[in-house]
C-alpha positions as a Markdown table, in Angstrom:
| # | Residue | x | y | z |
|---|---|---|---|---|
| 1 | Met | -7.4 | -49.3 | 43.6 |
| 2 | Ser | -5.6 | -47.6 | 46.5 |
| 3 | Glu | -2.5 | -45.5 | 46.2 |
| 4 | Glu | 0.8 | -47.4 | 46.6 |
| 5 | Ile | 2.7 | -47.0 | 49.8 |
| 6 | Ile | 6.1 | -45.4 | 49.1 |
| 7 | Pro | 8.4 | -44.9 | 52.1 |
| 8 | Leu | 10.7 | -41.8 | 51.8 |
| 9 | Ile | 13.6 | -43.9 | 53.2 |
| 10 | Ser | 13.5 | -47.7 | 53.6 |
| 11 | Pro | 13.2 | -48.1 | 57.4 |
| 12 | Pro | 16.4 | -49.8 | 58.7 |
| 13 | Val | 16.6 | -51.7 | 62.0 |
| 14 | Phe | 18.3 | -49.6 | 64.6 |
| 15 | Ser | 19.6 | -50.6 | 68.0 |
| 16 | Ile | 21.4 | -48.6 | 70.7 |
| 17 | Ser | 24.9 | -50.0 | 71.2 |
| 18 | Ser | 26.4 | -50.3 | 74.6 |
| 19 | Asp | 29.2 | -47.9 | 73.7 |
| 20 | Arg | 27.0 | -45.0 | 72.6 |
| 21 | Asp | 28.7 | -41.8 | 73.5 |
| 22 | Leu | 26.0 | -39.8 | 75.2 |
| 23 | Ser | 26.4 | -36.7 | 77.4 |
| 24 | Leu | 24.2 | -34.4 | 79.5 |
| 25 | Glu | 23.7 | -32.2 | 76.4 |
| 26 | Ser | 23.0 | -34.9 | 73.9 |
| 27 | Asn | 19.9 | -34.2 | 71.7 |
| 28 | Leu | 17.5 | -36.2 | 69.6 |
| 29 | Gln | 19.7 | -36.2 | 66.6 |
| 30 | Glu | 22.0 | -38.8 | 68.3 |
| 31 | Leu | 19.2 | -41.4 | 68.6 |
| 32 | Pro | 18.0 | -43.9 | 66.0 |
| 33 | Met | 14.9 | -42.7 | 64.2 |
| 34 | Tyr | 12.6 | -43.9 | 61.4 |
| 35 | Glu | 11.8 | -41.8 | 58.4 |
| 36 | Phe | 8.7 | -43.4 | 56.8 |
| 37 | Gly | 6.0 | -41.3 | 55.2 |
| 38 | Val | 2.6 | -42.6 | 53.9 |
| 39 | Asn | -0.1 | -40.8 | 51.9 |
| 40 | Ile | -3.2 | -40.2 | 53.9 |
| 41 | Asn | -5.3 | -41.8 | 51.1 |
| 42 | Cys | -3.8 | -45.3 | 51.8 |
| 43 | Ser | -5.9 | -47.8 | 53.6 |
| 44 | Gly | -5.4 | -49.1 | 57.1 |
| 45 | Ala | -5.0 | -52.7 | 55.9 |
| 46 | Glu | -2.2 | -51.8 | 53.6 |
| 47 | Val | -0.3 | -50.0 | 56.3 |
| 48 | Ala | -0.9 | -52.9 | 58.7 |
| 49 | Asn | 0.6 | -55.3 | 56.2 |
| 50 | Tyr | 3.6 | -53.1 | 55.9 |
| 51 | Leu | 4.1 | -52.7 | 59.7 |
| 52 | Glu | 3.9 | -56.5 | 59.9 |
| 53 | Lys | 6.8 | -56.7 | 57.5 |
| 54 | Tyr | 8.9 | -54.3 | 59.6 |
| 55 | Pro | 8.1 | -55.1 | 63.2 |
| 56 | Leu | 10.5 | -52.4 | 64.6 |
| 57 | Leu | 8.6 | -49.5 | 63.0 |
| 58 | Pro | 6.8 | -47.6 | 65.8 |
| 59 | Gly | 4.3 | -46.0 | 63.4 |
| 60 | Val | 3.9 | -44.0 | 60.2 |
| 61 | Ile | 4.1 | -40.4 | 59.3 |
| 62 | Leu | 1.0 | -39.1 | 57.5 |
| 63 | Leu | 1.6 | -37.0 | 54.4 |
| 64 | Glu | -0.6 | -35.2 | 52.0 |
| 65 | Gly | 1.6 | -34.8 | 49.0 |
| 66 | Arg | 4.8 | -33.9 | 50.7 |
| 67 | Glu | 3.3 | -31.9 | 53.5 |
| 68 | Tyr | 3.2 | -33.3 | 57.1 |
| 69 | Arg | -0.3 | -34.0 | 58.4 |
| 70 | Gly | 0.2 | -36.1 | 61.4 |
| 71 | Met | 1.2 | -39.6 | 62.8 |
| 72 | Ile | -0.5 | -42.9 | 63.6 |
| 73 | Ser | 1.4 | -45.3 | 65.8 |
| 74 | Arg | 1.5 | -49.0 | 65.5 |
| 75 | Arg | -0.4 | -49.4 | 68.7 |
| 76 | Arg | -3.2 | -47.0 | 67.7 |
| 77 | Leu | -3.7 | -48.7 | 64.3 |
| 78 | Ala | -3.8 | -52.1 | 66.1 |
| 79 | Glu | -6.5 | -50.8 | 68.4 |
| 80 | Phe | -8.7 | -49.8 | 65.5 |
| 81 | Leu | -8.3 | -53.2 | 63.8 |
| 82 | Ile | -8.9 | -55.5 | 66.9 |
| 83 | Arg | -12.1 | -53.8 | 67.9 |
| 84 | Pro | -15.4 | -55.6 | 67.3 |
| 85 | Tyr | -16.1 | -55.4 | 63.6 |
| 86 | Gly | -12.8 | -53.5 | 63.3 |
| 87 | Gln | -11.7 | -55.3 | 60.2 |
| 88 | Glu | -15.0 | -54.5 | 58.4 |
| 89 | Leu | -15.1 | -50.9 | 59.6 |
| 90 | Phe | -11.5 | -49.7 | 59.6 |
| 91 | Ala | -9.4 | -52.0 | 57.3 |
| 92 | Lys | -10.6 | -50.3 | 54.2 |
| 93 | Ala | -10.8 | -46.8 | 55.7 |
| 94 | Thr | -8.1 | -44.4 | 54.7 |
| 95 | Leu | -5.5 | -43.1 | 57.0 |
| 96 | Gly | -7.1 | -39.7 | 56.8 |
| 97 | Ile | -10.3 | -41.1 | 58.3 |
| 98 | Leu | -8.4 | -43.1 | 61.0 |
| 99 | Tyr | -6.3 | -40.1 | 61.9 |
| 100 | Ser | -9.5 | -38.0 | 62.5 |
| 101 | Tyr | -10.2 | -40.4 | 65.4 |
| 102 | Ala | -6.7 | -40.5 | 66.8 |
| 103 | Arg | -5.1 | -37.1 | 66.2 |
| 104 | Thr | -4.8 | -36.3 | 69.9 |
| 105 | Gly | -1.6 | -36.9 | 71.9 |
| 106 | Ile | 1.0 | -36.4 | 69.2 |
| 107 | Leu | 4.3 | -35.0 | 70.6 |
| 108 | Leu | 6.2 | -33.0 | 68.0 |
| 109 | Leu | 9.7 | -31.8 | 68.9 |
| 110 | Pro | 12.6 | -30.3 | 67.0 |
| 111 | Glu | 15.7 | -32.5 | 66.6 |
| 112 | Thr | 17.8 | -30.1 | 68.6 |
| 113 | Thr | 15.8 | -30.9 | 71.7 |
| 114 | Thr | 18.0 | -32.4 | 74.4 |
| 115 | Ile | 17.1 | -36.0 | 75.4 |
| 116 | Leu | 16.4 | -35.1 | 79.0 |
| 117 | Thr | 14.0 | -32.3 | 77.9 |
| 118 | Ala | 12.2 | -34.6 | 75.5 |
| 119 | Met | 11.9 | -37.1 | 78.3 |
| 120 | Gln | 10.3 | -34.4 | 80.5 |
| 121 | His | 7.8 | -33.6 | 77.7 |
| 122 | Thr | 6.8 | -37.3 | 77.4 |
| 123 | Leu | 6.2 | -37.6 | 81.1 |
| 124 | Lys | 3.8 | -34.7 | 81.0 |
| 125 | Arg | 1.5 | -36.6 | 78.7 |
| 126 | Ser | -1.5 | -38.7 | 79.8 |
| 127 | Pro | -0.7 | -42.2 | 81.0 |
| 128 | Glu | -2.4 | -43.8 | 78.0 |
| 129 | Leu | 0.0 | -41.9 | 75.7 |
| 130 | Phe | 3.3 | -43.0 | 77.4 |
| 131 | Ala | 4.0 | -45.6 | 74.7 |
| 132 | Glu | 3.3 | -43.3 | 71.8 |
| 133 | Pro | 6.3 | -42.5 | 69.6 |
| 134 | Val | 7.7 | -39.0 | 69.3 |
| 135 | Val | 7.6 | -37.1 | 66.0 |
| 136 | Val | 10.9 | -35.3 | 65.4 |
| 137 | Gln | 11.2 | -32.4 | 63.0 |
| 138 | Thr | 14.6 | -32.0 | 61.3 |
| 139 | Ala | 16.3 | -28.9 | 60.1 |
| 140 | Ala | 15.5 | -29.9 | 56.5 |
| 141 | Asn | 11.8 | -29.8 | 57.5 |
| 142 | Thr | 11.4 | -33.5 | 57.3 |
| 143 | Tyr | 9.7 | -35.7 | 59.9 |
| 144 | Lys | 10.9 | -38.8 | 61.7 |
| 145 | Leu | 9.6 | -41.2 | 64.3 |
| 146 | Leu | 11.4 | -41.8 | 67.6 |
| 147 | Asp | 10.5 | -45.0 | 69.5 |
| 148 | Ile | 9.7 | -44.2 | 73.1 |
| 149 | His | 11.7 | -47.2 | 74.2 |
| 150 | Asp | 14.9 | -45.8 | 72.5 |
| 151 | Leu | 14.2 | -42.4 | 74.2 |
| 152 | Asn | 13.7 | -44.0 | 77.6 |
| 153 | Leu | 16.9 | -46.1 | 77.3 |
| 154 | Ala | 19.0 | -43.0 | 76.3 |
| 155 | Ala | 17.5 | -41.0 | 79.1 |
| 156 | Trp | 18.3 | -43.6 | 81.7 |
| 157 | Gln | 21.9 | -43.7 | 80.3 |
| 158 | Ile | 22.2 | -40.0 | 80.6 |
| 159 | Arg | 20.7 | -40.0 | 84.1 |
| 160 | Gly | 23.4 | -42.6 | 85.0 |
| 161 | Ile | 26.0 | -40.2 | 83.6 |
| 162 | Glu | 24.5 | -37.3 | 85.5 |
| 163 | Thr | 24.4 | -39.4 | 88.8 |
| 164 | Gln | 28.0 | -40.4 | 88.3 |
| 165 | Val | 29.1 | -36.8 | 87.6 |
| 166 | Arg | 27.2 | -35.6 | 90.7 |
| 167 | Tyr | 28.7 | -38.3 | 92.8 |
| 168 | Glu | 32.3 | -37.5 | 91.6 |
| 169 | Arg | 31.7 | -33.8 | 92.2 |
| 170 | Ser | 30.2 | -34.4 | 95.6 |
| 171 | Gln | 33.3 | -36.5 | 96.4 |
| 172 | Ala | 35.5 | -33.8 | 95.2 |
| 173 | Gln | 33.5 | -31.2 | 97.1 |
| 174 | Met | 33.8 | -33.3 | 100.3 |
| 175 | Ile | 37.6 | -33.5 | 99.8 |
| 176 | Gln | 37.7 | -29.8 | 99.1 |
| 177 | Asn | 35.5 | -29.0 | 102.2 |
| 178 | Asp | 37.7 | -31.2 | 104.4 |
| 179 | Lys | 40.8 | -29.4 | 103.0 |
| 180 | Met | 39.3 | -26.0 | 103.6 |
| 181 | Ala | 38.2 | -27.0 | 107.1 |
| 182 | Arg | 41.7 | -28.1 | 107.9 |
| 183 | Leu | 43.1 | -25.0 | 106.3 |
| 184 | Gly | 40.6 | -22.9 | 108.3 |
| 185 | Arg | 41.7 | -24.6 | 111.6 |
| 186 | Leu | 45.4 | -24.1 | 110.6 |
| 187 | Val | 44.9 | -20.4 | 109.8 |
| 188 | Asp | 42.8 | -20.0 | 113.0 |
| 189 | Gly | 45.7 | -21.5 | 115.0 |
| 190 | Ile | 48.3 | -19.3 | 113.3 |
| 191 | Ala | 46.1 | -16.2 | 113.8 |
| 192 | His | 45.8 | -17.1 | 117.5 |
| 193 | Glu | 49.5 | -17.4 | 117.7 |
| 194 | Ile | 50.0 | -14.0 | 116.1 |
| 195 | Leu | 47.4 | -12.4 | 118.4 |
| 196 | Asp | 49.4 | -13.4 | 121.5 |
| 197 | Pro | 52.5 | -11.4 | 120.8 |
| 198 | Val | 50.4 | -8.6 | 119.3 |
| 199 | Gly | 48.5 | -8.6 | 122.6 |
| 200 | Phe | 51.8 | -8.3 | 124.5 |
| 201 | Ile | 53.0 | -5.4 | 122.3 |
| 202 | Trp | 49.6 | -3.7 | 122.5 |
| 203 | Gly | 49.4 | -4.1 | 126.3 |
| 204 | Asn | 53.0 | -2.9 | 126.9 |
| 205 | Leu | 52.9 | 0.1 | 124.5 |
| 206 | Thr | 50.8 | 2.0 | 127.1 |
| 207 | Tyr | 53.4 | 1.4 | 129.8 |
| 208 | Ile | 56.3 | 2.2 | 127.4 |
| 209 | Ser | 54.6 | 5.5 | 126.5 |
| 210 | Asn | 54.1 | 6.4 | 130.2 |
| 211 | Tyr | 57.6 | 5.3 | 131.1 |
| 212 | Ser | 59.1 | 7.4 | 128.2 |
| 213 | Gln | 57.2 | 10.5 | 129.3 |
| 214 | Asp | 58.3 | 10.0 | 132.9 |
| 215 | Leu | 61.9 | 9.7 | 131.8 |
| 216 | Leu | 61.7 | 12.8 | 129.7 |
| 217 | Lys | 60.2 | 14.7 | 132.6 |
| 218 | Leu | 63.0 | 13.4 | 134.8 |
| 219 | Ile | 65.6 | 14.7 | 132.3 |
| 220 | Ser | 63.8 | 18.0 | 132.2 |
| 221 | Thr | 63.7 | 18.2 | 136.0 |
| 222 | Tyr | 67.5 | 17.5 | 136.1 |
| 223 | Ser | 68.1 | 20.3 | 133.5 |
| 224 | Gln | 66.1 | 22.7 | 135.6 |
| 225 | Asp | 67.7 | 21.9 | 139.0 |
| 226 | Leu | 71.3 | 21.7 | 137.9 |
| 227 | Pro | 72.8 | 25.2 | 137.9 |
| 228 | Gln | 75.0 | 24.4 | 135.0 |
| 229 | Glu | 75.0 | 21.3 | 132.7 |
| 230 | Ser | 78.3 | 19.6 | 132.1 |
| 231 | Ala | 80.1 | 19.7 | 128.8 |
| 232 | Thr | 79.9 | 16.0 | 128.6 |
| 233 | Ile | 76.1 | 15.9 | 128.9 |
| 234 | Asn | 75.7 | 18.7 | 126.4 |
| 235 | His | 78.0 | 16.9 | 124.0 |
| 236 | Phe | 76.0 | 13.6 | 124.4 |
| 237 | Lys | 72.7 | 15.5 | 123.8 |
| 238 | Glu | 74.0 | 16.9 | 120.6 |
| 239 | Glu | 75.3 | 13.4 | 119.6 |
| 240 | Ile | 71.9 | 11.7 | 120.1 |
| 241 | Glu | 70.0 | 14.7 | 118.8 |
| 242 | Phe | 68.1 | 14.9 | 122.0 |
| 243 | Asp | 65.6 | 17.7 | 120.9 |
| 244 | Phe | 64.6 | 15.6 | 117.9 |
| 245 | Leu | 64.4 | 12.4 | 120.0 |
| 246 | Glu | 62.2 | 14.1 | 122.5 |
| 247 | Glu | 59.8 | 15.3 | 119.8 |
| 248 | Asp | 59.8 | 12.1 | 117.7 |
| 249 | Leu | 59.6 | 9.5 | 120.5 |
| 250 | Leu | 55.9 | 10.1 | 121.2 |
| 251 | Lys | 55.2 | 10.0 | 117.4 |
| 252 | Ala | 57.0 | 6.7 | 117.1 |
| 253 | Leu | 55.1 | 5.2 | 120.0 |
| 254 | Ala | 51.8 | 6.4 | 118.5 |
| 255 | Ser | 52.8 | 4.9 | 115.1 |
| 256 | Ala | 53.7 | 1.6 | 116.8 |
| 257 | Arg | 50.3 | 1.6 | 118.6 |
| 258 | Ser | 48.5 | 2.3 | 115.3 |
| 259 | Gly | 50.3 | -0.6 | 113.6 |
| 260 | Ala | 49.6 | -3.0 | 116.4 |
| 261 | Glu | 46.0 | -2.0 | 116.4 |
| 262 | Arg | 45.7 | -2.5 | 112.6 |
| 263 | Leu | 47.5 | -5.9 | 112.9 |
| 264 | Lys | 45.2 | -7.0 | 115.6 |
| 265 | Lys | 42.1 | -6.0 | 113.6 |
| 266 | Leu | 43.5 | -7.8 | 110.5 |
| 267 | Val | 44.3 | -11.0 | 112.3 |
| 268 | Thr | 40.9 | -10.9 | 114.0 |
| 269 | Ser | 39.2 | -10.5 | 110.6 |
| 270 | Leu | 41.2 | -13.4 | 109.2 |
| 271 | Gln | 40.2 | -15.5 | 112.2 |
| 272 | Asn | 36.5 | -14.6 | 111.7 |
| 273 | Phe | 36.7 | -15.4 | 108.0 |
| 274 | Cys | 38.1 | -18.8 | 108.7 |
| 275 | His | 35.6 | -19.4 | 111.5 |
| 276 | Ile | 34.1 | -22.9 | 111.4 |
| 277 | Asp | 30.3 | -22.6 | 111.9 |
| 278 | Glu | 28.5 | -24.5 | 114.6 |
| 279 | Ile | 25.2 | -26.3 | 114.3 |
| 280 | Tyr | 23.1 | -23.3 | 115.2 |
| 281 | Pro | 23.4 | -19.7 | 114.0 |
| 282 | Lys | 24.5 | -17.0 | 116.4 |
| 283 | Pro | 23.8 | -13.2 | 116.6 |
| 284 | Val | 26.3 | -11.3 | 114.4 |
| 285 | Asp | 27.1 | -7.6 | 114.0 |
| 286 | Ile | 26.7 | -7.2 | 110.2 |
| 287 | Asn | 28.5 | -3.9 | 110.0 |
| 288 | Ala | 31.5 | -5.4 | 111.8 |
| 289 | Cys | 31.5 | -8.4 | 109.4 |
| 290 | Ile | 31.6 | -6.0 | 106.5 |
| 291 | Asp | 34.5 | -4.0 | 108.1 |
| 292 | Gly | 36.5 | -7.2 | 108.5 |
| 293 | Ile | 36.1 | -8.3 | 104.9 |
| 294 | Val | 36.9 | -4.9 | 103.6 |
| 295 | Leu | 40.1 | -4.9 | 105.7 |
| 296 | Leu | 41.1 | -8.3 | 104.2 |
| 297 | Leu | 40.5 | -6.8 | 100.7 |
| 298 | Asn | 42.5 | -3.7 | 101.2 |
| 299 | Ser | 45.7 | -5.4 | 99.9 |
| 300 | Arg | 43.9 | -5.9 | 96.5 |
| 301 | Val | 42.3 | -2.4 | 96.4 |
| 302 | Lys | 45.5 | -0.5 | 97.1 |
| 303 | Gly | 43.8 | 2.9 | 96.7 |
| 304 | Asp | 42.6 | 2.1 | 93.1 |
| 305 | Ile | 39.0 | 1.7 | 94.3 |
| 306 | Glu | 37.2 | 3.9 | 96.7 |
| 307 | Ile | 35.0 | 2.0 | 99.2 |
| 308 | Ile | 32.2 | 4.1 | 100.7 |
| 309 | Lys | 30.4 | 2.7 | 103.8 |
| 310 | Lys | 26.9 | 3.9 | 104.6 |
| 311 | Tyr | 25.9 | 1.9 | 107.7 |
| 312 | Gly | 22.5 | 2.2 | 109.3 |
| 313 | Lys | 21.6 | 1.2 | 112.9 |
| 314 | Ile | 20.8 | -2.5 | 112.6 |
| 315 | Pro | 20.3 | -5.0 | 115.4 |
| 316 | Pro | 22.4 | -8.2 | 115.6 |
| 317 | Val | 21.2 | -10.9 | 113.1 |
| 318 | Ser | 21.3 | -14.6 | 113.6 |
| 319 | Cys | 23.5 | -16.3 | 111.0 |
| 320 | Phe | 26.3 | -18.7 | 110.4 |
| 321 | Thr | 29.3 | -16.4 | 110.7 |
| 322 | Gly | 31.8 | -18.3 | 108.6 |
| 323 | Gln | 29.3 | -18.8 | 105.7 |
| 324 | Phe | 28.1 | -15.2 | 105.9 |
| 325 | His | 31.7 | -14.0 | 105.7 |
| 326 | Gln | 32.2 | -16.2 | 102.6 |
| 327 | Val | 29.2 | -14.6 | 100.9 |
| 328 | Leu | 30.5 | -11.1 | 101.6 |
| 329 | Met | 33.9 | -12.0 | 100.3 |
| 330 | Asn | 32.5 | -13.6 | 97.1 |
| 331 | Ile | 30.3 | -10.6 | 96.2 |
| 332 | Leu | 32.9 | -7.9 | 97.1 |
| 333 | Ser | 35.6 | -9.9 | 95.3 |
| 334 | Tyr | 33.3 | -10.0 | 92.2 |
| 335 | Ser | 32.9 | -6.3 | 92.2 |
| 336 | Val | 36.6 | -5.6 | 92.9 |
| 337 | Asp | 37.7 | -7.9 | 90.1 |
| 338 | Gly | 35.4 | -6.2 | 87.6 |
| 339 | Leu | 36.5 | -2.7 | 88.6 |
| 340 | Leu | 40.2 | -3.6 | 88.6 |
| 341 | Asp | 39.9 | -5.3 | 85.2 |
| 342 | Glu | 38.2 | -2.2 | 83.8 |
| 343 | Ala | 40.9 | 0.1 | 85.3 |
| 344 | Val | 43.6 | -2.1 | 83.6 |
| 345 | Arg | 41.8 | -2.0 | 80.3 |
| 346 | Gln | 41.5 | 1.7 | 80.4 |
| 347 | Gln | 45.2 | 2.2 | 81.3 |
| 348 | Phe | 46.1 | -0.2 | 78.4 |
| 349 | Gln | 44.0 | 1.9 | 76.0 |
| 350 | Gln | 45.5 | 5.1 | 77.5 |
| 351 | Glu | 42.0 | 6.3 | 78.3 |
| 352 | Tyr | 42.2 | 6.2 | 82.1 |
| 353 | Asn | 43.3 | 9.8 | 82.4 |
| 354 | His | 40.2 | 10.9 | 80.4 |
| 355 | His | 37.9 | 8.9 | 82.6 |
| 356 | Ser | 36.0 | 11.2 | 84.9 |
| 357 | Glu | 34.7 | 8.6 | 87.4 |
| 358 | Lys | 36.9 | 6.8 | 89.9 |
| 359 | Pro | 36.0 | 3.2 | 90.6 |
| 360 | Ile | 33.7 | 3.2 | 93.6 |
| 361 | Ile | 32.0 | 0.6 | 95.7 |
| 362 | Val | 29.2 | 1.8 | 98.0 |
| 363 | Ile | 28.2 | -0.5 | 100.8 |
| 364 | Ser | 24.9 | 0.3 | 102.6 |
| 365 | Thr | 23.1 | -1.4 | 105.5 |
| 366 | Ala | 19.6 | -0.7 | 106.7 |
| 367 | Val | 16.5 | -2.3 | 108.2 |
| 368 | Ile | 13.6 | -2.3 | 105.7 |
| 369 | Ser | 10.0 | -3.5 | 105.7 |
| 370 | Gln | 8.2 | -5.3 | 103.0 |
| 371 | Ala | 4.5 | -5.3 | 102.3 |
| 372 | Pro | 2.4 | -8.5 | 103.1 |
| 373 | Thr | 2.3 | -11.2 | 100.5 |
| 374 | Gln | -0.1 | -14.1 | 100.0 |
| 375 | Leu | 2.1 | -16.4 | 102.0 |
| 376 | Asn | 2.7 | -13.8 | 104.8 |
| 377 | Thr | -0.1 | -11.7 | 106.0 |
| 378 | Leu | 2.1 | -9.5 | 108.3 |
| 379 | Asp | 4.7 | -6.9 | 107.5 |
| 380 | Ser | 8.1 | -8.5 | 107.3 |
| 381 | Arg | 11.3 | -6.7 | 108.5 |
| 382 | Trp | 14.7 | -7.4 | 106.8 |
| 383 | Val | 18.2 | -6.3 | 107.2 |
| 384 | Cys | 19.3 | -5.1 | 103.7 |
| 385 | Ile | 22.9 | -5.1 | 102.6 |
| 386 | Ser | 23.4 | -3.2 | 99.4 |
| 387 | Ile | 26.7 | -3.4 | 97.4 |
| 388 | Val | 26.8 | -1.1 | 94.4 |
| 389 | Asp | 29.7 | -0.5 | 92.0 |
| 390 | Asn | 30.0 | 1.9 | 89.0 |
| 391 | Gly | 31.7 | -0.7 | 86.7 |
| 392 | Leu | 30.7 | -1.7 | 83.2 |
| 393 | Gly | 27.7 | -3.8 | 84.3 |
| 394 | Met | 26.6 | -7.1 | 83.0 |
| 395 | Ser | 25.2 | -8.1 | 79.6 |
| 396 | Glu | 21.7 | -9.7 | 79.5 |
| 397 | Lys | 23.4 | -13.0 | 78.5 |
| 398 | Leu | 25.6 | -13.0 | 81.6 |
| 399 | Gln | 22.7 | -12.0 | 83.9 |
| 400 | Lys | 20.7 | -14.9 | 82.4 |
| 401 | Gln | 23.6 | -17.3 | 83.0 |
| 402 | Ile | 23.9 | -16.2 | 86.7 |
| 403 | Ile | 20.2 | -16.6 | 87.3 |
| 404 | Glu | 20.3 | -20.1 | 85.7 |
| 405 | Ser | 23.2 | -21.0 | 88.0 |
| 406 | Phe | 21.0 | -20.2 | 91.0 |
| 407 | Ser | 18.4 | -22.9 | 90.0 |
| 408 | Val | 18.5 | -26.4 | 91.5 |
| 409 | Glu | 18.6 | -28.0 | 88.1 |
| 410 | Lys | 22.0 | -26.4 | 87.4 |
| 411 | Arg | 23.7 | -27.9 | 90.4 |
| 412 | Ala | 25.3 | -30.6 | 88.2 |
| 413 | Asp | 27.2 | -27.7 | 86.4 |
| 414 | Val | 30.3 | -26.0 | 87.6 |
| 415 | Glu | 29.5 | -24.1 | 90.9 |
| 416 | Thr | 30.3 | -20.4 | 90.8 |
| 417 | Ser | 31.0 | -18.2 | 93.8 |
| 418 | Leu | 27.7 | -16.3 | 93.2 |
| 419 | Ala | 25.7 | -19.6 | 93.0 |
| 420 | Val | 27.3 | -20.7 | 96.3 |
| 421 | Ser | 26.4 | -17.4 | 97.9 |
| 422 | Tyr | 22.8 | -17.6 | 96.6 |
| 423 | Arg | 22.4 | -21.0 | 98.2 |
| 424 | Ile | 24.0 | -19.9 | 101.5 |
| 425 | Ile | 21.7 | -16.9 | 101.8 |
| 426 | Thr | 18.5 | -18.6 | 100.7 |
| 427 | Ala | 18.8 | -22.2 | 101.9 |
| 428 | Arg | 20.8 | -21.7 | 105.1 |
| 429 | His | 19.6 | -18.3 | 106.2 |
| 430 | Gly | 16.1 | -18.0 | 104.7 |
| 431 | Gly | 17.1 | -14.7 | 103.0 |
| 432 | Lys | 17.2 | -13.4 | 99.5 |
| 433 | Leu | 20.0 | -12.5 | 97.1 |
| 434 | Asn | 19.0 | -10.1 | 94.3 |
| 435 | Phe | 21.1 | -8.3 | 91.8 |
| 436 | Arg | 20.5 | -5.6 | 89.2 |
| 437 | Ser | 22.9 | -4.6 | 86.5 |
| 438 | Gln | 22.9 | -2.2 | 83.6 |
| 439 | Val | 25.6 | -2.0 | 80.9 |
| 440 | Gly | 27.6 | 1.2 | 81.3 |
| 441 | Val | 26.1 | 2.1 | 84.7 |
| 442 | Gly | 27.1 | -0.6 | 87.2 |
| 443 | Thr | 25.9 | -3.5 | 89.3 |
| 444 | Glu | 24.0 | -3.8 | 92.6 |
| 445 | Phe | 23.9 | -6.8 | 94.8 |
| 446 | Glu | 21.2 | -6.9 | 97.5 |
| 447 | Ile | 21.3 | -9.3 | 100.4 |
| 448 | Leu | 18.2 | -9.5 | 102.6 |
| 449 | Leu | 18.3 | -11.3 | 105.9 |
| 450 | Pro | 15.1 | -11.8 | 107.9 |
| 451 | Leu | 14.8 | -10.3 | 111.4 |
| 452 | Val | 13.2 | -12.8 | 113.7 |
């Protein structure tokens, strides 16, 4: 007499309700599953009768004692029994014997596996195994069966959620891009309006300087030719402090010229940063681009951070000016924020005075060559832009998160400035964006742009 079939838990009938609260991170625990174990010494006929009684059961878990040994699906068992002479050959055979013929293709996953990941695993199986249920291992080391149709339905629901999220974010991004484009045009117009009077001042300062020197020479000539200066003139000279005025006038003009020149560079940098790119890239002076971004960041640095520039001789590089400026701003802002946060922390802990190293950012540019690869049989030349700081560095966990944000699969997540920079450099410019970081030493970002 065969051993009695004893299910660990009576299999209930499950269904996915229309209001199931699934998310992109939902895992297998949130899906209906069947916990039904059968001893491997039971016969196939007895299990078939039990499956006929519970038509929703996708299969049975095979146990030897209380240990998991495998799984036979409803479909596999039916295939054995409907074969020619199947009733005579397999009906009385034990599940252990049947399993020896059907042990391939079992997909075993932990219950913490996300639904989308589980779906990817099922799609990697052979086509004849698509309908096979999934065996799910719980934290309590028990085993349950997940019907592939329930998994498919949940995956489609999540894909719908993901599509909706991406659509909403794309709409928000379109609105944001339009807003930034309008803001860029507005700032560009304001910068242009500022440049006009600055141009007037800059152009007239040369004439004012020449006129002032001529007037001083004229006064000097009068003083030399007149035999004796009147008391009125001498009194007026003392009143206006003529000697100091004569000495300070040229200094004031030089200071005004320096201020006008700095304002002109600042407005030009702001205009370049807000530049709206055209369809095709244009040659750009990389060193000048870096100078412009550093000038815009000077108001945040305020002498707390030393920026060292080590420029090499590099040719103009074809790129989208506005997007490239955005990349430089994102990376330099990331370094500046980290260094300023560390400086504030040290001051709060009253350790700053004992800290020997001043916050430093070193920006280097050079033309480098890389050895041939399998895809490229020729030496390739790149413009390398290195941005190194001596901050705290990144933990391995943070580095992993940044690298994951670079991948295409993570585009549904929140976009970071570094992820945007990575896509601009790689997708739009055919370049590379690498970074290396060590805790307590600092971080280096490396931008590589191809020289065509």
